[in-house]
C-alpha positions in Angstrom: 4.4 24.6 18.0 3.9 22.0 14.8 1.2 19.0 16.3 1.6 15.6 15.2 -2.8 16.6 14.2 -5.0 19.4 14.3 -8.2 18.2 13.5 -10.0 21.6 13.9 -7.2 22.8 10.8 -7.8 19.8 9.0 -11.5 19.8 8.6 -11.5 23.7 8.5 -11.7 23.7 4.1 -15.0 21.5 5.2 -16.8 24.2 8.4 -19.7 26.2 6.1 -20.1 22.5 4.3 -20.3 21.0 7.9 -23.0 23.6 9.1 -25.0 23.3 6.1 -25.0 19.1 6.0 -26.2 19.8 9.9 -28.8 22.1 9.3 -30.0 19.6 6.2 -29.9 16.7 9.5 -31.7 18.3 11.9 -34.2 19.7 9.4 -35.2 16.1 7.7 -35.3 14.5 11.6 -34.0 11.2 10.4 -31.5 10.1 12.8 -30.7 6.6 12.1 -29.9 4.6 8.7 -31.4 7.6 6.8 -30.6 8.9 3.0 -27.8 10.0 4.0 -26.2 6.9 4.8 -28.1 5.4 2.1 -25.5 8.4 -0.4 -22.5 7.5 1.6 -22.6 4.5 1.0 -23.2 4.4 -2.6 -20.0 7.1 -3.0 -18.1 5.5 -1.0 -18.7 2.2 -3.2 -18.5 4.0 -6.4 -14.9 5.6 -5.3 -14.0 2.5 -5.1 -15.3 0.7 -8.4 -17.2 -2.1 -6.1 -20.7 -2.8 -6.1 -21.6 -2.8 -1.7 -20.7 -0.6 0.2 -22.5 -0.7 4.6 -22.0 1.9 7.0 -21.0 0.5 10.5 -20.7 2.2 13.5 -16.8 2.6 13.8 -13.3 -0.2 12.5 -13.6 -2.3 14.5 -16.6 -3.6 13.8 -16.6 -3.3 10.6 -14.0 -5.5 10.9 -15.8 -8.3 13.5 -19.0 -8.7 10.9 -17.0 -9.4 8.0 -15.6 -12.6 10.4 -19.3 -12.9 12.0 -20.7 -13.2 8.2 -18.6 -15.7 7.3 -19.7 -18.2 9.5 -16.1 -19.7 10.7 -16.3 -22.3 13.5 -14.8 -21.4 17.5 -11.0 -22.6 17.2 -10.9 -21.6 13.5 -7.4 -20.6 13.0 -7.2 -16.5 10.9 -3.6 -15.2 10.1 -3.1 -11.9 10.6 0.3 -9.9 10.7 1.8 -9.9 14.8 2.3 -6.2 14.5 -1.7 -4.6 13.2 -3.8 -2.2 16.0 -4.9 -4.2 18.0 -9.0 -3.8 17.2 -7.7 -6.0 14.4 -6.4 -9.4 16.5 -9.8 -8.1 18.9 -12.0 -8.7 15.8 -10.7 -12.4 15.5 -11.2 -12.9 19.2 -14.6 -11.4 19.5 -15.5 -14.3 17.3 -14.2 -17.2 18.7 -12.1 -17.5 16.6 -7.8 -17.8 17.3 -5.3 -15.3 15.9 -2.3 -16.7 14.2 0.7 -14.1 13.9 3.3 -13.2 11.3 5.8 -11.0 11.1 6.2 -8.2 8.8 8.6 -7.5 6.6 11.0 -5.3 8.4 11.0 -3.0 5.0 7.2 -2.4 4.9 5.4 -3.4 8.1 3.1 -5.6 6.1 2.7 -8.8 6.6 5.5 -10.8 5.2 3.8 -13.1 2.4 7.0 -15.6 2.5 6.1 -16.5 6.2 2.8 -17.0 5.7 3.2 -20.7 4.1 4.5 -22.1 7.2 1.3 -21.1 9.6 -1.0 -22.3 7.6 -2.2 -25.9 9.3 -5.8 -27.6 8.3 -7.8 -25.1 11.1 -6.4 -22.2 8.8 -9.7 -20.7 7.2 -8.5 -17.0 6.4 -5.9 -14.4 6.0 -6.7 -10.7 7.4 -4.5 -8.9 6.2 -3.6 -5.0 7.2 -2.4 -1.7 5.0 -0.2 -0.5 7.8 0.2 3.5 7.3 -1.0 3.5 4.5 0.3 0.9 1.9 -0.9 -2.1 -0.1 0.5 -5.4 1.3 2.2 -7.7 -1.7 -1.2 -8.1 -2.5 0.1 -10.5 -6.0 1.5 -13.0 -3.5 -1.1 -13.0 -0.8 -3.7 -13.5 -3.5 -1.6 -16.9 -5.6 -1.4 -17.6 -1.4 -5.4 -17.4 -0.8 -6.1 -19.2 -4.1 -3.7 -22.3 -3.3 -5.4 -22.9 0.6 -8.7 -22.2 -0.7 -8.5 -19.3 2.1 -10.6 -16.4 2.7 -9.1 -13.3 2.7 -10.4 -9.4 4.5 -8.3 -6.5 4.2 -8.3 -4.0 7.1 -7.9 -0.1 5.1 -8.3 1.2 8.1 -5.3 3.7 7.2 -5.3 2.9 3.5 -8.6 4.7 2.2 -7.3 5.6 -1.7 -4.2 3.6 -1.4 -2.9 1.3 -4.5 -1.3 -1.8 -5.6 -0.7 -2.2 -9.0 -3.6 -0.2 -9.6 -6.0 -2.0 -7.7 -7.3 -0.3 -4.3 -7.0 -1.4 -0.9 -10.0 -3.0 0.1 -11.0 -4.8 -3.3 -8.7 -7.7 -3.4 -10.4 -10.2 -1.0 -14.1 -11.3 0.1 -14.4 -8.0 2.3 -12.8 -4.5 3.2 -12.7 -2.5 6.2 -12.4 0.7 6.7 -12.7 3.3 9.5 -14.1 6.9 9.4 -12.1 7.7 13.3 -11.3 11.3 12.8 -7.4 10.9 11.8 -8.0 8.2 9.0 -8.0 10.1 5.5 -11.2 10.2 5.0 -11.8 11.1 8.9 -15.7 11.6 10.3 -16.5 14.0 13.5 -16.6 10.8 16.0 -16.8 7.6 14.8 -17.8 5.2 12.0 -16.9 2.5 10.0 -17.7 0.6 6.3 -17.0 -2.7 4.8 -17.0 -3.2 0.8 -17.7 -6.0 -0.8 -19.2 -7.3 -4.2 -21.0 -10.4 -3.2 -25.0 -9.6 -2.7 -25.7 -12.8 -0.7 -22.3 -11.6 1.5 -23.9 -7.9 1.8 -27.1 -8.7 2.6 -26.1 -10.3 5.7 -23.6 -8.0 7.2 -27.0 -5.6 6.1 -29.1 -7.8 8.6 -26.2 -8.3 11.0 -25.6 -4.9 11.6 -29.2 -3.6 12.8 -30.1 -6.5 15.0 -30.4 -9.0 13.1 -33.6 -8.0 11.5 -34.1 -6.6 7.5 -38.0 -6.3 9.0 -38.5 -3.8 11.4 -39.0 -5.8 14.8 -38.5 -9.1 13.1 -35.0 -10.5 13.8 -33.3 -13.6 11.3 -30.1 -14.2 13.7 -28.7 -12.8 16.5 -27.0 -10.0 14.8 -25.6 -6.0 17.0 -26.3 -2.4 16.4 -23.4 -1.0 14.5 -24.9 1.4 12.7 -23.2 4.3 11.0 -24.3 7.1 12.3 -26.9 9.5 9.3 -24.8 12.7 10.5 -21.7 11.4 10.6 -22.1 9.7 6.7 -23.3 13.6 6.1 -20.3 15.0 7.1 -18.4 12.3 5.4 -20.1 13.0 2.6 -18.9 16.7 2.3 -15.0 15.0 2.6 -15.4 12.4 -0.3 -14.8 13.8 -3.0 -12.1 15.2 -2.1 -10.4 12.4 -0.8 -7.4 11.7 -3.5 -6.6 16.0 -2.9 -6.1 15.1 0.6 -4.0 12.3 0.0 -2.1 13.5 -3.0 -1.6 16.6 -0.4 -0.1 13.8 2.2 2.0 12.6 -1.1 3.3 15.9 -1.3 4.5 16.3 2.4 5.9 13.1 2.3 8.3 13.3 -0.7 9.6 16.5 1.4 11.1 14.0 4.0 11.9 11.2 1.4 14.2 13.6 -0.4 15.1 15.2 2.7 15.9 13.4 5.9 19.2 12.2 6.3 20.2 8.1 6.2 20.1 7.8 9.8 16.1 7.5 10.0 14.7 5.1 8.2 11.8 6.1 6.1 9.3 4.0 4.5 9.7 2.0 1.4 9.3 3.5 -2.1 8.7 1.5 -5.0 6.6 1.8 -8.3 3.8 -0.6 -7.9 2.4 0.8 -4.6 0.2 4.1 -4.0 1.2 5.5 -0.5 -1.3 7.9 1.0 0.6 8.5 4.1 -2.4 8.2 6.9 1.1 7.3 8.9 4.8 8.8 7.8 6.8 6.6 10.0 10.1 6.7 10.4 12.6 4.3 12.6 15.3 4.9 14.8 18.2 3.3 17.4 17.3 6.2 19.4 13.4 6.6 19.1 12.9 8.3 22.6 15.5 10.7 22.6 15.0 11.7 19.5 10.6 12.2 20.7 12.0 13.9 23.2 14.3 16.3 21.5 11.1 16.9 18.9 8.6 17.9 21.5 11.6 20.3 23.0 12.1 21.9 19.4 8.6 22.1 18.9 7.2 19.2 17.1 4.6 16.6 17.8 4.8 12.8 17.7 3.3 9.9 17.7 4.2 6.2 18.5 2.0 4.0 16.4 2.3 1.5 18.1 4.7 1.3 21.5 3.3 -2.2 22.4 3.8 -5.3 20.1 0.0 -6.9 20.6 1.9 -10.8 21.2 3.2 -8.3 25.2 -0.4 -6.9 25.8 -1.8 -8.4 28.9 -5.3 -8.6 26.4 -3.9 -11.1 24.7 -1.0 -13.2 26.6 -3.9 -15.2 27.7 -5.2 -16.1 23.7 -1.6 -16.1 22.5 0.4 -17.4 24.7 3.9 -17.2 24.6 4.9 -15.9 21.1 8.2 -15.1 20.0 8.0 -11.7 17.5 11.1 -10.3 17.4 10.3 -8.4 13.9 7.8 -7.0 15.2 9.1 -6.0 18.8 11.8 -3.9 16.9 9.4 -2.2 15.0 7.7 -0.9 17.8 10.6 -0.2 19.5 11.8 1.8 17.2 9.3 3.6 14.9 8.8 6.9 15.5 5.4 8.8 13.7 6.0 12.7 12.5 3.9 15.5 10.8 2.2 14.5 7.6 -1.2 15.3 7.8 -3.9 18.1 5.9 -3.3 20.6 8.6 0.6 20.8 8.2 2.0 22.5 4.8 5.4 22.1 2.6 6.8 24.7 4.9 6.3 22.6 8.3 7.4 19.7 6.8 11.0 21.7 5.9 11.2 23.0 8.7 11.0 19.3 10.7 13.2 18.1 8.5 15.8 21.2 9.6 15.4 19.9 13.4 15.8 16.7 12.4 18.5 16.6 10.8 19.9 18.0 13.5 19.5 15.5 16.0 
């Protein structure tokens, strides 16, 4: 059996270093917002070439706190892609803001810059773009729209650690970049975790306060904050892995190249373009008989996933807010996409075998 993901195998190379990191953590006896969180924040900021990184509880909190820090008014509109994971939209709703769905480019699965303009109204305050599957958005066009309309730009980079567009790293184009360290991510913890990266000193100071009950000095609360602090243990474990992030991304790209060259054209594969350095958090193909393909692969001993089976506009949680929104491109993607094995736990032999089996479908 070739699983879609095996986190035990993916983390095997780090096992001894994890044990030492845990022993050090246990010995120090400091469990919340300690030295390891500060070290990881400094390391991830340095990786992205940006002044500030703030560790938070998870990727959703990163997005939610990013929006909260900007003091938007209830009902302000935030433009967001129609085919993202639900967390992106939940962060907007939890701030009392209105998500405005814009369809993706069917070739890249990222928000289509050509459709953003028609969605902008006097209430539009920000763009929340998502670098889906490990591919950056078309940032030249998006930045031009941002400047033209005076909008804020928040990047959901949960699947794009180390992804680049024309050499620029995901999360460094707008005001705030938001990351998840969920265990399956390109830089994954052994539990939940997240971070925001940014340049603005005042905004960084505020987000640090917001994540910690609105407090900068213990027991003195300046505003209504939340409890969303990256765990000290998870920070210690992430520090073990962060030096290998580029190596792990390169491994994913090698596996992806086998799919690109080996899979027959019956399968719609991710778009390749020299402006983009993809990190393949997900290698997805599209096929009109997706469900039959998934079942065929399972019977052949190959695990797959669907990211994602239900488009956000079809979710029960969003229908009351969004109303009857038509998103045919997103719905086509959600109905035909299939994620196939492409992780640190997989070998080139694994992927060659997947190609062989898929080409017989």
